[in-house]
N, C-alpha and C positions, 0 to 999 in steps of 0.2 A: 576332768572338769567337773569345777566344782559347783554345787548342788545352788548354787548361786544363780553361778551365769548358765546355766538349764534354765533356769527361771525364768530368766533374761529375757532368751533366745527364746523360748516357750511363749513368752508374751508378746516379744516382739510378731513372731509368728501369727498369734492370735489376736493382733490389732492388724496387719492385716489385712488378714481374712474380715475382720468389723471395716475396716475402710471401703475394701473389695464390695463387700454388702453395700455399700451406702455412696455406691458409684461412682466411688477415686481409683483412678491410679496410678499404682506406685512406679515410682520413675528411677528411684533410686534407693539403696538402703547399705546403713551403715558407713557412712561419705564421711571420712577423716581427712580433716588437713589441721593446719598446725593450731588452730584456735581451736578444737573438740572433733567431737562424734557426731552427727546428725544419725538419728534413730529411722526413721521414714525420710521419705521425700516422694511428694503425691501429688496431683494433679487432678481439681476438682471442680470443671469451667473455667473462668478463667482464676480462678483462685492456687497458686504454688503453696500447698502445706506445707510447712516443718514439723513433720511430729515427732513429738521424745514420747516418750514409751515410756512407765514406771508398772512394776509387777512385786505385788505381795500377800504372801500366805494368808496375814491376817492383816487387822487391820491396828495389832498391838503395838506399832507402836507410830500408830497413824497411818494416816489414810493416803495410797502412792500419790496421791497428786501433789500433799502438800508438800511432798523434798523437790519440788518446783519454786523457791522461794525467787524473789530479784534480782537478785545476781544471776541466777540459772535462766533465766526468764532472757535476760542482757545478752548473755554470753548463746542462748538460741539464736537470739535476733541477729547476733553477729556472723554467727553458722550461718543462718536464712542466706545472708547477704552474702554472704562471702561462697554460698553451692551457684547463685544466681548470679554471679558475675564470672562465675567457671563451667554455669552453663546456659548463655545466651538466648541455644536457639531455643531452650522450652521453656524460660523466665521467660522474657519479652514479652509484652503486654499482660503480664500476669500480676494481680494484687498479692502482696506476699503476706502470709496468715502463720504464726504459731500457735500451734498447736499441739492438745498432752491428749495421751491415753494415758487412764489409769484401769489396770486391772488386779482384784481382789478376790485371792483363791487361786483353785487350782489353774490355771492359763486353758488348762480343756473348756470347762464349764465356769468359771468364779463370772465375777458381776462385773461389766464392761462398764468405765465413764469416758466418754470423748465432751473433753475441751474444745470447741471450734473459735476460742478467742485469748490466747496469754498475751498478758499486757506487760 
């Protein structure tokens, strides 16, 4: 496995821990459909959170959350609606929100930044 893949996987695991500690219930991970992949799907009260995770060892090439541009945000919203349509039992009655978690440094103890609304 490439170091980049391992960094991403470790970052997603750290993001799951962060979300769980914040009271989210993770209901799906690495869900794929023809439009792409969702890193994490979680429920937080009446919110269905579609969470994109970006992990970087340093900010030498920019903060990880800078990688979520307008095009990526649109794709995440498309994926959110696709997941909700495929899982009506979980999504019914919930507000959909696209969120992002950026991790800088070692995923085990790096800095975690959580944006609760990616537009």
